[in-house]
FINU-469158 format. One line per 5 residues: their letters; for each residue x, y, z of C-alpha. Coordinates in nm, 4 decimals. Layout:
REM residues N
a	X,Y,Z; ...
***
This chain:
REM residues 444
mikik	15.1063,4.5748,-7.3209; 15.0035,4.5874,-6.9567; 15.2488,4.3502,-6.8663; 15.5213,4.5747,-7.0100; 15.3697,4.8759,-6.8534
kyliw	15.3742,4.6606,-6.5236; 15.7388,4.5627,-6.5505; 15.8314,4.9229,-6.6657; 15.6472,5.0234,-6.3099; 15.8635,4.8030,-6.1266
fvvli	16.1663,4.8866,-6.2949; 16.1403,5.2511,-6.2002; 16.0432,5.1542,-5.8042; 16.3529,4.9464,-5.8372; 16.5782,5.2111,-5.9643
siliv	16.4311,5.4778,-5.7006; 16.4630,5.2414,-5.4157; 16.8069,5.2122,-5.5088; 16.8552,5.5792,-5.4974; 16.6892,5.6617,-5.1904
ipffi	16.8158,5.3855,-4.9808; 17.1967,5.5173,-4.9231; 17.0320,5.8556,-4.8093; 16.9005,5.6418,-4.5175; 17.2340,5.4971,-4.4399
pmrty	17.4354,5.6876,-4.1521; 17.7728,5.7227,-4.3912; 17.9165,5.9901,-4.1184; 17.9368,5.7124,-3.8750; 18.1443,5.4566,-4.1110
ldkae	18.3530,5.7880,-4.2183; 18.4357,5.8688,-3.8661; 18.5390,5.5027,-3.8159; 18.7320,5.5099,-4.1372; 18.9258,5.8131,-4.0291
qmase	19.0288,5.6702,-3.7063; 19.1459,5.3250,-3.8775; 19.3442,5.5384,-4.1270; 19.5102,5.7705,-3.8949; 19.6002,5.4588,-3.7060
kigap	19.7452,5.2875,-3.9885; 19.9584,5.5970,-4.1310; 20.0514,5.7423,-3.8334; 19.9350,6.0783,-3.9057; 19.5436,6.2476,-3.8921
vtigs	19.3129,6.1889,-4.1581; 18.9936,6.3869,-4.2399; 18.7307,6.3093,-4.4955; 18.4534,6.5581,-4.5766; 18.1787,6.3707,-4.6804
grlhl	18.0946,6.0513,-4.8365; 17.8183,5.8802,-5.0012; 17.7087,5.5111,-5.1147; 17.5628,5.4609,-5.4912; 17.4313,5.1357,-5.5766
iptpr	17.3856,5.2641,-5.9397; 17.5221,5.1987,-6.1977; 17.7168,4.9604,-5.9834; 17.7510,4.9597,-5.6285; 18.0308,5.1963,-5.5013
vvvkd	18.1645,5.4301,-5.2513; 18.2474,5.7899,-5.3019; 18.4115,5.9824,-5.0382; 18.5412,6.3870,-5.1005; 18.7628,6.6203,-4.9538
isvge	19.0116,6.4109,-4.8090; 19.3611,6.5355,-4.6230; 19.6080,6.3377,-4.4509; 19.8421,6.4786,-4.2087; 19.9254,6.8008,-3.9938
qqelk	20.0063,7.0473,-4.2413; 19.7616,6.8476,-4.5205; 20.0819,6.6669,-4.6845; 19.8079,6.4823,-4.8829; 19.4894,6.6162,-5.0082
ldels	19.2539,6.4224,-5.2224; 18.9332,6.5659,-5.4036; 18.7545,6.2668,-5.4497; 18.8379,5.8910,-5.4293; 18.5863,5.6097,-5.5407
vvptl	18.6081,5.2385,-5.4332; 18.4193,5.0341,-5.6800; 18.4122,4.6556,-5.5947; 18.3491,4.4217,-5.8937; 18.0174,4.2067,-5.8685
aslls	18.1595,3.8986,-5.9145; 18.3571,3.9413,-5.5799; 18.0832,4.0583,-5.3470; 18.0008,3.7020,-5.2332; 18.3726,3.5651,-5.2151
etkvi	18.6183,3.5974,-4.9108; 18.8540,3.8431,-5.1052; 18.6986,4.1531,-5.2335; 18.8331,4.2716,-5.5664; 18.8143,4.6479,-5.5853
eikit	18.9121,4.9261,-5.8324; 18.9849,5.2629,-5.6982; 18.9866,5.6259,-5.9013; 19.1061,5.9177,-5.7284; 19.0694,6.2655,-5.8647
kpvik	19.2891,6.5692,-5.8325; 19.5308,6.4337,-5.5366; 19.7819,6.7131,-5.4439; 20.1185,6.6098,-5.2670; 20.3316,6.8124,-5.0820
ktald	20.7263,6.6748,-5.0310; 20.6657,6.6165,-4.6849; 20.4258,6.3447,-4.7797; 20.7325,6.1311,-4.8866; 20.8051,6.0523,-4.5013
llaal	20.4402,5.9523,-4.4293; 20.4183,5.7062,-4.8000; 20.7696,5.5588,-4.6700; 20.6092,5.4722,-4.3321; 20.3303,5.3291,-4.4903
sandk	20.5259,5.1514,-4.7539; 20.7209,4.9932,-4.4322; 20.3922,4.8944,-4.2769; 20.2738,4.7074,-4.5842; 20.6008,4.5105,-4.6063
easaa	20.5269,4.3724,-4.2214; 20.1781,4.3027,-4.3381; 20.2593,4.1302,-4.6599; 20.3095,3.7826,-4.5312; 19.9341,3.7712,-4.4125
ptavn	19.6281,3.6890,-4.6582; 19.4738,3.9836,-4.7836; 19.1031,4.0423,-4.7612; 19.0782,4.2967,-5.0315; 19.2403,4.2695,-5.3738
ikhvt	19.3082,4.6295,-5.5269; 19.2979,4.5214,-5.8979; 19.3073,4.8644,-6.0801; 19.4013,5.2263,-5.9550; 19.3191,5.5403,-6.1682
idevq	19.4575,5.8989,-6.0640; 19.3441,6.1977,-6.2271; 19.5234,6.5416,-6.2333; 19.8052,6.4499,-5.9886; 20.0091,6.7675,-5.8642
ldwpd	20.3241,6.7732,-5.6798; 20.3614,7.0642,-5.4416; 20.7550,7.0800,-5.4461; 20.9418,7.3952,-5.3198; 21.1482,7.5457,-5.5873
mklpa	21.0091,7.3146,-5.8545; 20.7641,7.3660,-6.0933; 20.6224,7.0216,-6.1725; 20.2937,6.9432,-6.4413; 20.0098,6.7677,-6.3503
fnmdm	19.9902,6.3801,-6.4508; 19.7415,6.1173,-6.5009; 19.8182,5.7530,-6.3715; 19.6707,5.4275,-6.4486; 19.8258,5.1637,-6.2487
yltst	19.7328,4.7665,-6.2115; 19.8099,4.5243,-5.9292; 19.8388,4.1646,-5.8480; 19.6409,3.9696,-5.6581; 19.8566,4.0338,-5.3697
names	19.8765,4.3963,-5.3901; 20.1982,4.4260,-5.5662; 20.2326,4.6616,-5.8317; 20.2003,4.5146,-6.1893; 20.2262,4.7954,-6.4381
lklkt	20.2082,5.1426,-6.4296; 20.1406,5.4296,-6.7088; 20.2301,5.7764,-6.6484; 20.1092,6.1027,-6.8715; 20.1770,6.4570,-6.8292
ldgvl	19.8188,6.6523,-6.9171; 20.0214,6.8483,-7.1776; 20.1509,6.5263,-7.3513; 20.5226,6.6247,-7.2986; 20.6337,6.3264,-7.0594
nadvt	20.5153,5.9663,-7.0551; 20.6463,5.6966,-6.8092; 20.6224,5.3030,-6.8472; 20.6661,5.0678,-6.5439; 20.6615,4.6813,-6.6249
pkdag	20.7921,4.4020,-6.3954; 21.1382,4.2714,-6.4729; 21.3128,3.9735,-6.2771; 21.2529,4.0962,-5.9260; 21.2079,4.4534,-5.9846
hlili	21.0441,4.6866,-6.2231; 21.1824,4.8185,-6.5608; 21.0778,5.1974,-6.5909; 21.1056,5.3659,-6.9435; 21.0494,5.7525,-6.9687
raekw	21.0280,5.9711,-7.2844; 20.9713,6.3275,-7.3170; 20.9700,6.5705,-7.5868; 20.9999,6.9814,-7.5456; 21.0775,6.9375,-7.1962
tspvg	21.1701,7.1938,-6.9233; 21.3619,7.0539,-6.6549; 21.1917,7.1293,-6.3235; 21.5143,7.0709,-6.1166; 21.7965,7.3417,-6.0998
lplli	21.8196,7.5570,-6.4343; 21.5034,7.5472,-6.6443; 21.6580,7.3758,-6.9376; 21.4741,7.3197,-7.2623; 21.5029,6.9370,-7.3517
nkasl	21.4249,6.8691,-7.6966; 21.4167,6.5123,-7.6359; 21.4683,6.2823,-7.3379; 21.4895,5.8757,-7.3286; 21.5958,5.7410,-6.9636
emyln	21.5851,5.3539,-6.9003; 21.5701,5.2719,-6.5292; 21.5643,4.9533,-6.3073; 21.3761,4.9451,-5.9529; 21.4688,4.6765,-5.7329
gsqld	21.3892,4.6804,-5.3620; 21.5657,5.0207,-5.2205; 21.7583,5.0760,-5.5392; 21.7139,5.2587,-5.8721; 21.9989,5.1789,-6.1520
ipkid	21.9741,5.4400,-6.4434; 22.2096,5.2686,-6.6888; 22.0734,5.4810,-6.9873; 22.0541,5.8644,-6.9779; 22.0161,6.0008,-7.3073
lalyn	21.9093,6.3961,-7.3789; 21.9020,6.5824,-7.6680; 21.9410,6.9857,-7.6308; 22.0671,7.2863,-7.6968; 22.1845,7.1173,-8.0664
gkltg	22.3985,6.8621,-7.8653; 22.3452,6.5646,-7.6476; 22.3867,6.4790,-7.3200; 22.4349,6.0998,-7.1814; 22.5347,5.9150,-6.8864
davls	22.4231,5.6768,-6.6154; 22.3309,5.7020,-6.2299; 22.2629,5.5056,-5.9383; 22.0259,5.6168,-5.6349; 22.0039,5.3825,-5.3419
wakvw	21.8205,5.4605,-4.9904; 21.8545,5.1336,-4.7829; 22.0157,5.3166,-4.4792; 22.1166,5.6400,-4.6153; 22.0324,5.8387,-4.9718
rtsgk	22.3197,5.7597,-5.1950; 22.4159,5.8499,-5.5611; 22.6597,5.8965,-5.8145; 22.6822,5.8565,-6.1766; 22.8904,5.9846,-6.4881
lhvnn	22.7817,6.2324,-6.7486; 22.8879,6.2940,-7.1177; 22.8309,6.6384,-7.2920; 22.8869,6.6598,-7.6828; 22.8881,6.9746,-7.8778
isvke	22.5799,7.1906,-7.6583; 22.5540,7.5322,-7.7878; 22.6106,7.7188,-7.4307; 22.4828,8.0815,-7.5248; 22.0952,8.0220,-7.4283
pstlv	22.1697,7.8064,-7.0826; 22.4584,8.0505,-6.9690; 22.2428,8.3312,-6.9980; 22.0193,8.1568,-6.7403; 22.2902,8.1754,-6.4969
skavy	22.3597,8.5374,-6.5671; 22.2326,8.7882,-6.8237; 22.5572,9.0182,-6.7289; 22.8435,8.7524,-6.8379; 22.7772,8.4571,-7.0174
lsghl	22.9498,8.2468,-7.2886; 22.8778,8.1144,-7.6570; 23.0346,7.8648,-7.8465; 23.0202,7.4787,-7.8452; 23.0682,7.2806,-7.5345
sgdga	23.1967,6.9190,-7.4646; 23.3172,6.7886,-7.1659; 23.2732,6.4447,-6.9275; 23.2304,6.4461,-6.5483; 23.1607,6.2333,-6.2655
fsata	22.9321,6.2989,-5.9198; 22.8253,6.1507,-5.5973; 22.6361,6.2535,-5.2985; 22.5284,6.0573,-4.9547; 22.2640,6.2371,-4.7171
kdasa	22.0190,6.1240,-4.4682; 21.7340,6.2090,-4.6633; 21.6526,6.2791,-5.0582; 21.6217,6.6571,-4.9872; 21.9800,6.6986,-4.8619
lsdnl	22.1306,6.5349,-5.1569; 22.1936,6.8423,-5.3740; 22.3539,6.9905,-5.0777; 22.6344,6.7148,-5.0606; 22.7009,6.6706,-5.4186
hsdfk	23.0576,6.6282,-5.5065; 23.1613,6.6626,-5.8740; 23.4311,6.7292,-6.1099; 23.3139,6.8237,-6.4733; 23.5812,6.8917,-6.7042
fnvkn	23.4785,7.0761,-6.9828; 23.6050,7.2579,-7.3164; 23.4059,7.5650,-7.5142; 23.5503,7.5999,-7.8642; 23.4997,7.9136,-8.1159
gvlhg	23.3342,8.1128,-7.8898; 23.2721,8.4344,-7.7135; 23.2869,8.5622,-7.3277; 23.0061,8.8302,-7.3507; 23.0222,9.1136,-7.1178
ldlvk	23.3891,9.1466,-7.0300; 23.6557,9.2864,-7.2619; 23.9711,9.0911,-7.0994; 24.2144,9.2848,-7.3708; 24.1032,9.6021,-7.2806
lasvl	24.1060,9.5313,-6.8840; 24.4608,9.4211,-6.9288; 24.5633,9.7024,-7.1769; 24.4516,9.9774,-6.9525; 24.4790,9.8674,-6.6365
tkqsg	24.1191,9.9840,-6.5144; 23.8265,9.8111,-6.3221; 23.5586,9.7072,-6.5162; 23.2009,9.5392,-6.4032; 23.0711,9.4658,-6.7448
ggetq	23.0565,9.5760,-7.0981; 23.2349,9.4289,-7.4179; 23.3275,9.0915,-7.5170; 23.6277,8.8592,-7.5629; 23.6358,8.6169,-7.8242
fdefs	23.8410,8.2733,-7.7972; 23.9236,7.9466,-7.9884; 23.9213,7.7539,-7.6878; 23.8174,7.7922,-7.3275; 23.8733,7.4884,-7.1083
gvfnv	23.8703,7.4006,-6.7470; 23.7121,7.2029,-6.4401; 23.3855,7.2550,-6.3260; 23.4300,7.1845,-5.9389; 23.0983,7.1323,-5.7012
kgkqy	23.1425,7.0745,-5.3184; 22.8034,7.1030,-5.1554; 22.6951,7.4859,-5.1834; 23.0179,7.5934,-5.3378; 23.1369,7.5534,-5.6798
alrdi	23.4627,7.6827,-5.8539; 23.6092,7.6936,-6.2071; 23.9749,7.5739,-6.1731; 24.2264,7.5266,-6.4259; 24.0864,7.7739,-6.6478
nmrsg	24.2768,7.8217,-6.9624; 24.1616,8.0172,-7.2561; 24.3462,8.0990,-7.5846; 24.2810,8.3246,-7.8609; 24.5150,8.5051,-8.1288
llaas	24.6683,8.7805,-7.9101; 24.5797,8.6550,-7.5702; 24.5780,8.3666,-7.3109; 24.4400,8.3439,-6.9836; 24.4492,8.0977,-6.6924
gqvkv	24.3285,8.1201,-6.3059; 24.0679,8.0104,-6.0550; 23.7421,8.1554,-5.9646; 23.5139,8.0186,-5.6845; 23.1505,8.0870,-5.6407
kpdkt	23.0595,8.0944,-5.2906; 22.7166,7.9800,-5.1661; 22.5644,8.3591,-5.1489; 22.6849,8.3689,-5.5453; 22.9812,8.6180,-5.4480
ldgvv	23.2807,8.5525,-5.6764; 23.6296,8.5351,-5.5587; 23.9477,8.4481,-5.7861; 24.2507,8.5746,-6.0037; 24.2925,8.5495,-6.3624
evelk	24.6219,8.5719,-6.5419; 24.5914,8.7713,-6.8734; 24.8739,8.7248,-7.1245; 24.8876,8.9906,-7.4028; 25.1184,8.9503,-7.6985
kglsl	25.2793,9.2944,-7.7612; 25.4774,9.2640,-8.0537; 25.7411,8.9678,-7.9724; 25.6816,8.9809,-7.6006; 25.4086,8.9097,-7.3642
atipl	25.2753,9.1188,-7.0941; 25.1049,8.9214,-6.7935; 24.8520,9.1048,-6.6097; 24.6825,8.9369,-6.2986; 24.2990,9.0474,-6.2869
qvsgt	24.1166,9.0139,-5.9384; 23.7895,8.8780,-6.0072; 23.4755,8.9708,-5.7377; 23.1171,9.0648,-5.7353; 22.8414,8.8327,-5.7796
vdkps	22.7396,8.6074,-6.0439; 22.4767,8.8525,-6.1669; 22.7121,9.1239,-6.1457; 23.0682,9.0353,-6.1614; 23.3637,9.2926,-6.1611
vfptk	23.6994,9.2616,-6.2526; 24.0402,9.4845,-6.2375; 24.3904,9.4261,-6.1742; 24.5191,9.3398,-5.8448; 24.6191,9.5555,-5.5805
aamag	24.9933,9.4183,-5.5976; 24.9696,9.4785,-5.9866; 24.8815,9.8225,-5.9676; 25.0973,9.9032,-5.6698; 25.3843,9.7412,-5.9042
avagt	25.2954,9.9357,-6.2180; 25.3097,10.2612,-6.0138; 25.6277,10.1615,-5.8577; 25.7871,10.0560,-6.1864; 25.6571,10.3614,-6.3808
ailgp	25.8028,10.5802,-6.1515; 26.1376,10.4138,-6.0913; 26.2081,10.2819,-6.4857; 25.9549,10.5035,-6.6856; 25.6500,10.4170,-6.8661
gvgts	25.6710,10.1080,-7.0675; 25.9139,9.8728,-6.9381; 25.9142,9.9973,-6.5922; 25.5574,9.9454,-6.5926; 25.5683,9.6110,-6.7260
lgika	25.8410,9.4903,-6.4773; 25.6451,9.6550,-6.2059; 25.3263,9.4609,-6.2942; 25.5512,9.1151,-6.2979; 25.6565,9.1816,-5.9376
ggavd	25.3303,9.2951,-5.8388; 25.1928,8.9530,-5.9950; 25.4774,8.7338,-5.8029; 25.3718,8.9293,-5.4779; 25.0225,8.7569,-5.5366
kikgl	25.1356,8.4347,-5.6172; 25.3284,8.4422,-5.2913; 25.0616,8.5553,-5.0874; 24.8309,8.2629,-5.2622; 25.0546,8.0029,-5.1456
fqsd	24.9601,8.0762,-4.7775; 24.6098,8.1227,-4.8427; 24.3730,7.8105,-4.7685; 24.1736,7.6751,-5.0605
***
C-alpha cells in the first residue's frame, strides 16, 4: 500500500513537472525566429500571435493567431505540430499537423503558387521532416462575388511529402471530394446533392458528379454530370496553367425547365418551357481570375412549348405601341444561338414560332446590361402576313420593346397616302426595308 502511494506521488510530481516545464521555455524567441524563416520562404510577412509547447498527452507545439501576407491573405486560428514518438530519435522526424479555422483569400493563390514552385526546386534534396498527416477543420475561402461553404479536409502524404490521398467534405454535408493517386497524377471524384452553384447564377443543382484527373499543370475533366431543374447538363472540360491559364470544353443540355433559372436573370421578362442545346467554350488569360472576362462561347438552344412572360409580342405588333412590360407570348418553339465574347452577350438567329406568330432577330446584351437589337414579328391576318420590326432597348431588368422609328414613320406615311389598312401595312414594310439597309452599314 505504501509503495502504491509512493508511485502515485511520483506520478503526480512527474505530470506536474511536464505541465510546468513549458512555461519556462522562452517560446517568443523561437516564434520570432519561425516568423523570420517563414517570411523568407514564402516571400511575404508572417506573424504568429502566441505559442506553447505541450508535453502531455504527447509532445506538441501549438501556435495561435497566424497571418500571412500584407493584407492577411491567409489567417489561421490555430496550428498544432505533433511529432510521432518513434521518430523523435531518428534523423527524419515524422509529424502530424492540425489546422483550425483557416480563412483563405483569393489573393493567397499567388503566395501558394510561389511556395509550390519553391518546393519543386527543393524536392530533390532529402527531407528532414516528413509530414505524414494533415487535418484542416472549418476552412473558409474568402472569394469576392462568391459564397462558398466551409469545409473540412483530411490529407495523407508520402515519405517525400507528396500528396497521397485527400478527402474533403463541406460542413453541411452537401459536397464531398476524394483525391487518390492514378498513374503520374491524381484522380479527383466530386459528388454533391442539393448544391447551389457559387459561380455565376445561383443555380440549384439536385445532384452532381464530376470526374477529374490532375497531372502537373493540367486538369482534365472528362465527366460532368449535373441533374438540375428536372433535366440534365453533361459535358467535359480541360484547364491548364503551364504558361498562361487556358480552358475549353463542351456542354450538352437536355430538357431543363427554364422558368426558375431564367427568373434569376430577370424577373421582368423571363421564359418557361423546356430547354435543350449544345455548345462549346474556351478562354485564355494571364491569371485564373481573368478567365471569365475572356470567355468565348456559342450555345445553340431550343425551348419548346413555352411562354415568354412579361412581353405580349402579338399586342405590340398589332397596336404599334411602346411596351416596357406586361402580358405574355405563348410559343411552340423558341430557338437561337447564345453567344458570349468576354463581357458581351448576344442572342443571335432568334426564331420563335406559334400558331399566329413568327419572330426572328438579334439582341445584344452589353457589359452594363443594356439591350440593343431588333426583332421582326410576323402576324398572320387572314391569308396574309404583316411583318413589324420591333426595337429592343432598356436593360435586362427592365426591357423596352417598341416599333422602330422607320416602321412608325412608314406607317404614318402609308396611312396618309393610301389610307388605313393597306397603306399602313405597306408603309410599315417600307420602313422595315429602311431598317435593314441601315443595318448593312452598322458594325456588329
